[in-house]
C-alpha positions, -999 to 999 in steps of 0.1 A, spaced: 702 -149 -230 674 -175 -240 655 -169 -274 622 -154 -268 591 -173 -275 581 -150 -305 613 -156 -323 616 -175 -355 625 -210 -346 635 -229 -376 602 -249 -378 580 -223 -360 571 -187 -364 553 -163 -339 520 -150 -343 528 -117 -325 561 -101 -319 575 -99 -285 601 -77 -274 631 -100 -262 629 -83 -229 598 -98 -221 613 -133 -221 638 -128 -191 643 -109 -161 671 -88 -150 695 -97 -123 725 -74 -113 719 -59 -148 722 -92 -167 694 -111 -185 683 -144 -168 661 -169 -182 626 -174 -165 626 -202 -143 665 -205 -131 674 -208 -96 684 -169 -94 650 -157 -106 633 -130 -86 612 -143 -56 581 -139 -77 577 -132 -114 550 -136 -143 551 -167 -165 534 -168 -197 504 -188 -185 465 -181 -193 450 -163 -166 416 -147 -161 404 -123 -135 368 -120 -125 360 -91 -102 334 -99 -74 323 -69 -52 339 -67 -17 364 -92 -26 397 -95 -48 376 -115 -70 385 -149 -87 418 -154 -103 424 -187 -123 435 -203 -154 405 -206 -176 416 -236 -196 429 -258 -165 397 -249 -146 375 -255 -175 389 -285 -184 388 -298 -148 354 -289 -143 340 -302 -176 355 -336 -170 345 -336 -130 308 -327 -138 306 -346 -169 315 -378 -150 293 -368 -118 262 -363 -145 268 -397 -160 271 -415 -125 237 -396 -114 217 -403 -146 229 -441 -149 246 -451 -117 244 -489 -126 257 -484 -161 286 -461 -151 295 -481 -123 296 -513 -146 315 -496 -173 340 -482 -151 343 -513 -129 352 -530 -162 377 -506 -171 394 -508 -137 394 -546 -142 408 -541 -177 437 -519 -164 444 -545 -138 443 -575 -163 466 -558 -187 488 -533 -165 494 -553 -133 531 -557 -142 532 -520 -149 517 -508 -117 536 -533 -94 571 -525 -111 568 -487 -110 563 -486 -74 597 -502 -62 614 -483 -91 604 -451 -75 609 -461 -41 645 -470 -49 650 -438 -67 639 -418 -38 666 -439 -17 689 -430 -41 682 -393 -37 683 -396 -1 716 -408 -2 734 -386 -30 712 -355 -30 695 -355 6 717 -323 16 698 -301 -11 674 -278 2 636 -270 -8 645 -233 -11 673 -210 -8 703 -215 17 686 -187 40 649 -201 40 638 -212 72 609 -239 80 576 -225 86 562 -255 109 575 -271 136 582 -309 132 552 -321 152 527 -299 133 544 -306 101 542 -343 104 506 -341 116 497 -320 85 513 -345 61 497 -375 78 462 -361 80 464 -352 41 478 -385 32 459 -412 50 425 -394 55 398 -419 72 416 -450 56 434 -459 89 400 -462 106 381 -480 75 409 -505 69 426 -505 105 405 -535 113 389 -549 83 418 -552 60 439 -575 82 408 -596 87 401 -597 50 437 -610 44 432 -641 65 423 -659 36 419 -656 0 452 -644 -9 485 -660 -24 495 -671 12 464 -689 17 478 -725 3 459 -744 31 497 -756 45 500 -727 71 487 -722 107 463 -698 119 493 -681 136 512 -676 103 480 -666 85 476 -638 112 511 -624 109 509 -626 70 475 -606 72 491 -580 89 523 -581 68 500 -576 36 482 -546 51 516 -530 60 529 -536 24 497 -516 10 501 -486 35 539 -488 38 568 -472 16 548 -480 -16 518 -458 -4 539 -429 2 567 -431 -24 544 -410 -52 539 -384 -26 574 -378 -14 583 -379 -51 561 -350 -61 566 -333 -30 602 -330 -34 600 -321 -69 574 -294 -67 591 -282 -35 624 -277 -54 607 -262 -83 587 -236 -64 611 -226 -36 646 -230 -53 636 -224 -89 609 -200 -82 584 -216 -103 549 -219 -97 537 -243 -71 518 -266 -95 519 -299 -108 532 -287 -143 564 -272 -130 577 -307 -118 580 -313 -156 597 -279 -164 634 -294 -169 617 -319 -195 592 -298 -216 607 -265 -213 585 -236 -220 557 -259 -232 552 -261 -192 532 -226 -194 512 -238 -225 487 -266 -234 508 -293 -220 512 -278 -188 474 -268 -189 466 -304 -194 487 -317 -165 472 -292 -142 436 -300 -153 442 -338 -151 454 -334 -116 424 -312 -107 402 -342 -117 421 -369 -99 422 -348 -67 386 -337 -67 373 -371 -76 397 -387 -48 383 -363 -24 348 -366 -34 349 -404 -31 366 -403 4 338 -378 16 310 -401 4 328 -431 19 335 -415 51 301 -400 55 290 -438 52 313 -451 79 303 -421 103 267 -425 99 270 -464 106 292 -457 138 266 -431 150 237 -454 141 254 -481 162 261 -458 192 228 -440 194 200 -466 182 191 -444 153 177 -477 137 187 -464 101 175 -489 78 202 -500 50 197 -481 19 168 -462 32 160 -425 24 167 -418 60 201 -432 61 210 -415 28 195 -381 41 219 -386 73 250 -393 51 242 -359 30 239 -340 64 272 -356 74 288 -343 43 278 -307 44 286 -306 82 321 -316 72 323 -294 41 312 -264 62 341 -268 87 365 -277 59 355 -244 42 361 -222 73 394 -242 77 407 -235 42 395 -198 44 416 -194 74 447 -208 59 476 -232 71 487 -218 102 451 -215 118 427 -240 102 446 -268 86 473 -268 111 451 -269 142 428 -296 128 457 -318 117 475 -319 154 439 -324 169 432 -354 145 464 -372 150 462 -366 189 427 -381 188 441 -409 170 474 -414 191 446 -414 224 427 -440 209 457 -464 200 472 -461 232 441 -470 250 432 -499 228 470 -510 233 466 -511 271 429 -524 273 435 -555 249 467 -581 256 494 -556 257 522 -582 255 505 -596 225 501 -566 206 538 -555 214 550 -591 198 531 -586 172 544 -552 163 582 -565 166 573 -595 144 555 -575 119 585 -549 117 608 -577 108 586 -595 84 579 -561 66 617 -555 60 622 -593 51 595 -597 28 582 -565 15 612 -545 2 619 -570 -27 599 -602 -26 561 -589 -22 570 -557 -36 576 -573 -72 549 -600 -68 523 -598 -95 505 -629 -82 509 -641 -121 496 -676 -117 470 -665 -93 453 -641 -117 448 -671 -143 412 -682 -145 396 -717 -150 406 -730 -187 432 -706 -189 460 -724 -167 446 -720 -131 460 -746 -108 439 -777 -98 452 -782 -62 428 -778 -32 399 -800 -20 377 -788 -47 403 -785 -74 398 -746 -71 435 -738 -73 448 -725 -39 462 -690 -33 444 -660 -44 414 -659 -61 417 -647 -98 405 -611 -91 425 -604 -57 451 -582 -73 425 -560 -89 405 -559 -55 436 -551 -32 471 -544 -46 464 -527 -79 434 -510 -62 457 -493 -36 487 -485 -60 461 -467 -83 445 -450 -56 477 -437 -40 488 -428 -74 458 -409 -80 463 -388 -47 499 -380 -56 494 -347 -69 472 -338 -41 492 -351 -14 525 -343 -29 516 -306 -36 504 -302 -1 538 -315 11 557 -292 -12 534 -263 2 546 -266 37 580 -281 33 598 -249 24 631 -245 38 636 -284 47 662 -304 33 653 -333 10 665 -357 36 642 -342 63 612 -346 41 618 -379 32 621 -386 72 586 -372 77 570 -386 48 586 -422 43 600 -432 75 575 -413 98 544 -427 82 558 -463 79 566 -463 117 529 -451 124 517 -478 102 537 -504 121 522 -493 155 487 -487 141 478 -518 123 497 -540 146 474 -527 174 441 -526 157 447 -552 131 461 -574 159 431 -568 183 407 -574 154 423 -609 144 426 -618 181 388 -609 185 380 -630 153 401 -660 166 385 -659 201 348 -660 185 362 -691 165 372 -704 196 341 -699 213 322 -715 184 344 -747 187 339 -748 223 302 -747 221 303 -775 195 323 -797 218 295 -790 242 269 -801 218 256 -768 204 278 -742 182 255 -715 191 256 -720 228 275 -685 234 258 -667 204 240 -633 211 207 -637 194 202 -617 163 239 -611 158 270 -628 146 287 -621 179 296 -641 208 299 -637 245 331 -657 256 327 -675 289 342 -658 319 347 -690 338 373 -718 329 356 -745 308 371 -780 303 357 -803 277 367 -837 264 363 -848 228 375 -871 202 402 -857 180 409 -863 142 429 -895 149 401 -911 169 420 -904 204 403 -888 234 417 -854 241 408 -824 263 402 -786 260 409 -760 289 396 -730 280 407 -703 302 395 -667 296 423 -643 308 404 -610 298 369 -617 309 359 -580 306 367 -581 268 336 -589 247 315 -598 229 336 -609 197 324 -612 165 330 -632 133 315 -606 107 344 -591 84 335 -556 68 328 -521 77 314 -531 111 346 -549 123 362 -516 134 332 -508 157 328 -542 169 366 -541 182 360 -508 199 327 -520 217 344 -552 232 364 -533 258 346 -534 291 325 -505 296 346 -480 276 331 -490 242 308 -461 237 336 -435 248 362 -452 223 337 -451 197 326 -414 198 363 -406 201 366 -425 170 338 -407 152 354 -374 163 388 -383 149 372 -396 117 353 -364 113 385 -344 119 405 -364 96 375 -359 68 378 -322 74 416 -320 68 417 -341 37 390 -318 23 405 -286 32 438 -297 21 422 -309 -12 405 -276 -18 439 -257 -11 458 -278 -35 431 -276 -62 431 -239 -61 468 -238 -65 464 -263 -97 433 -239 -109 450 -203 -103 486 -212 -120 500 -219 -84 493 -185 -69 489 -183 -31 478 -147 -29 456 -136 4 422 -121 -5 413 -147 -31 394 -169 -7 362 -170 -28 376 -197 -50 388 -218 -22 351 -218 -11 340 -225 -45 365 -258 -46 353 -269 -12 317 -264 -19 321 -283 -52 336 -312 -37 306 -314 -12 281 -308 -40 295 -335 -62 295 -360 -33 261 -352 -23 248 -356 -60 264 -388 -62 251 -401 -29 216 -388 -37 214 -402 -72 232 -435 -72 242 -439 -34 271 -465 -32 268 -475 -69 276 -440 -78 304 -435 -55 318 -468 -68 317 -456 -102 337 -423 -94 362 -442 -73 366 -468 -102 373 -437 -124 400 -424 -102 417 -457 -102 415 -459 -140 430 -422 -141 458 -437 -119 471 -454 -150 481 -425 -172 490 -406 -140 518 -433 -129 533 -424 -164 534 -389 -152 551 -399 -121 579 -417 -139 584 -388 -160 586 -365 -131 616 -388 -118 634 -371 -151 623 -336 -140 636 -343 -104 667 -358 -114 676 -329 -139 667 -303 -110 693 -322 -86 721 -324 -111 716 -288 -124 721 -278 -87 751 -300 -80 769 -301 -112 758 -269 -131 790 -269 -153 781 -300 -169 745 -295 -171 745 -262 -187 771 -276 -211 743 -296 -232 722 -281 -259 685 -284 -266 666 -294 -297 655 -271 -322 621 -285 -322 607 -298 -288 590 -331 -288 558 -313 -275 559 -287 -300 555 -286 -339 521 -297 -350 511 -297 -315 514 -259 -310 481 -258 -329 463 -265 -296 482 -236 -277 474 -213 -307 437 -223 -303 435 -220 -265 453 -187 -267 425 -171 -289 451 -162 -315 476 -152 -293 462 -127 -268 451 -129 -232 450 -92 -223 447 -99 -185 484 -112 -181 516 -117 -198 509 -145 -223 508 -124 -255 523 -149 -277 514 -179 -297 534 -202 -317 523 -212 -354 536 -243 -368 551 -236 -403 541 -252 -434 575 -269 -435 568 -285 -402 533 -294 -410 546 -311 -444 571 -329 -424 548 -342 -398 524 -357 -427 553 -372 -443 566 -390 -411 534 -400 -400 524 -419 -435 560 -425 -448 583 -429 -418 609 -445 -439 615 -414 -462 620 -394 -429 643 -419 -414 663 -417 -448 665 -380 -447 680 -381 -412 704 -409 -417 718 -393 -450 725 -363 -433 740 -379 -402 760 -406 -421 768 -389 -456 798 -409 -467 793 -431 -496 799 -462 -477 768 -456 -455 744 -452 -482 734 -488 -485 731 -489 -448 712 -457 -449 687 -473 -477 682 -506 -460 676 -490 -426 647 -467 -440 631 -494 -459 631 -516 -427 614 -488 -409 588 -483 -436 582 -521 -439 578 -524 -402 553 -496 -401 534 -511 -431 533 -544 -410 523 -527 -380 492 -511 -397 482 -541 -420 486 -568 -393 464 -547 -367 438 -543 -396 438 -579 -404 433 -588 -367 397 -587 -370 399 -615 -394 429 -637 -382 431 -641 -345 464 -639 -326 478 -617 -355 483 -588 -331 515 -603 -314 531 -599 -348 517 -563 -353 531 -555 -317 566 -567 -329 564 -545 -358 556 -516 -337 582 -521 -310 610 -528 -334 604 -494 -351 600 -477 -318 638 -490 -308 651 -484 -344 639 -448 -344 646 -443 -306 685 -454 -317 681 -428 -345 673 -400 -321 701 -410 -298 725 -407 -325 708 -372 -332 715 -362 -296 751 -375 -297 758 -355 -326 743 -323 -311 754 -328 -276 717 -329 -265 708 -343 -229 687 -374 -228 690 -412 -227 680 -442 -245 647 -449 -225 635 -415 -233 643 -419 -269 625 -452 -271 599 -437 -252 594 -412 -280 592 -435 -305 564 -455 -286 544 -425 -279 544 -404 -314 572 -416 -338 559 -389 -362 569 -361 -337 604 -381 -331 611 -380 -369 599 -345 -374 621 -334 -347 651 -352 -360 646 -337 -396 643 -303 -381 673 -305 -359 696 -321 -386 684 -296 -413 716 -276 -427 740 -301 -413 770 -296 -436 782 -329 -449 819 -317 -450 817 -301 -416 806 -318 -385 813 -288 -363 776 -283 -360 775 -311 -334 789 -286 -308 775 -252 -319 756 -234 -292 737 -218 -320 719 -252 -326 697 -246 -300 667 -227 -309 633 -240 -294 630 -230 -257 663 -218 -244 699 -216 -249 728 -229 -227 726 -218 -192 687 -222 -191 671 -246 -168 653 -266 -193 669 -294 -212 639 -304 -232 631 -339 -250 
């Protein structure tokens, strides 16, 4: 049976004694650790919980720490954006640009790594089920895909469906001046599909599968923290778990609020075009219309989220995807059908040829260089052909950070509706399905947009040959009416020879065509089709609004799960209403105070948050792998021991003690708190200041023979020297430019040495892990690594190495047979 959290743990002691029976549950008369696959269908976990009675309802039940942290950060950010919209937008924009400048390589490389890992999971572990062997699926295939797709893409398909391919016609790495317009068009579609393909959904499916297995097979709460249980053990239920869920709330709500604001702008713009409201740009009337739009959407979303998955969210999702399909089908056959089908086939082939490896790892390294720092001098104006320096910041990194920031929202929603499905089924619906939909959607709408744009350029050139480039221009616009009758012109070509043009319009009913590239591009394409433009546009407005609602209600549902420790109890509808209204209120406040500038600031904040969240996603791969291995090979998995002191324990337990109010939360089962002992505090201080000393202690215990003494001393001295060099060189960087390179060298050398030391400790005690985790521990908190190693090797008998295999060496979270194999 696993050791209970109140038990003396070597480096820790309990503030309150707990009955050992409180840390496990009984199954067939045997004690079973909390969080294993055979646990009861529902159980209490030692998480903080607060219940507020509300008359005529069940009240509000939530985790006070998670909720408070999330609300405080969100409202603090919102108030900053409202008080100083310009300053906040600039500051967060600079932070966003800084993330791109420094961490482009990290964003780019992690996405294909996660994708190929999920391919590996699909092949090797695809048979495993999100739930028990007897669990059945809750939703039919059509409803299941509709709900996933509606939550995952929101209004982005409409906002970027036409405009993004048009933007990609130039100013990217393919824009070298040596390609034809035909090649530019196909490459523009391919770049768009790259941003909306496998890379977009990989983070979603990673969280969805991990959280689904944790919740439905291992009977853990349906929250983001549960994805990390195999890694952080019982700390899942303490401060670290609270921090993970609170951070997830921040990125979910900020993402939904940003989409609410941007979607309101798009809907109002569309209605303004269709109904001749004549709302002036950035006017009070326009802003009021956007606010009204937000609250209409919020009201419908509130009703939807209260009605639950089976009624509101399911029906709206199916309606939204059907509206989108009808719109797509009509445009396909109203436009040049054979051209669009040709483009879809060509784009599909190019995607698998280019985007799986070549484009997936492209960082635009030379393209990001600015003038004076090595940028190329090719081009007519020596500007350097290809992408402009900030292209990655504006596009690929923006997308990767944005998808990552939404991973907890969409991933948890996927997990919530995937009970009873196999991993292989989930991946079919969340990777293959959305990619196929993207092929059809962007090939049709993006292709129609590019064809219309090229037709506009044709008409301009035709007018130029006839003596007036604006011959076919509609006054007061950037749109042109293509001639409906054949036109033949003669001209002198670039070589000086006589040439002729025979202009024949096969689709005289399609027009006008426009050269504008931006938010209006979507509406311009829909309005060009014969007399059906208004119908298509109103259908698009309805579809956008429904997608809008599904994003808001799905977001509210997931945030409620995060804030209430994963509870999904009927009757606690008031907190779902609170989160839905909060999303609308924050979006309204931002629009009222700073209009698009405030929304841009919040959007930038979400992108910046995507950087640390990418680290969490990478860590969740470790959790998922341990879940899968534990199920397929339990004998091997349970043969490993755990560290006596968890990497997240020790001095960090002080946070848990403070947030537990000394150890008591009377409203639920969290009746204990762990206090770091004086010995652990001293060891942490020593490791922080004198890491060489702590290294020597561990080395002398592991390698105690006289012949190893010199090596132990030399390695310990090297660690201390690197530490001093790291601190001193960083301190001197103010006076000596470039010396930080040597400081980073010292820092990374220490991390690798200490990582190797931790690996040796793991090997001695048969503890699960790998060298990557060990080095990562050295990079994140070297003092915790050393304290953990010192505590682990305490009492190691120099004349008896049998301690390396003693089950009793486990004492922090759980013993052999527990699900958690902590760091």
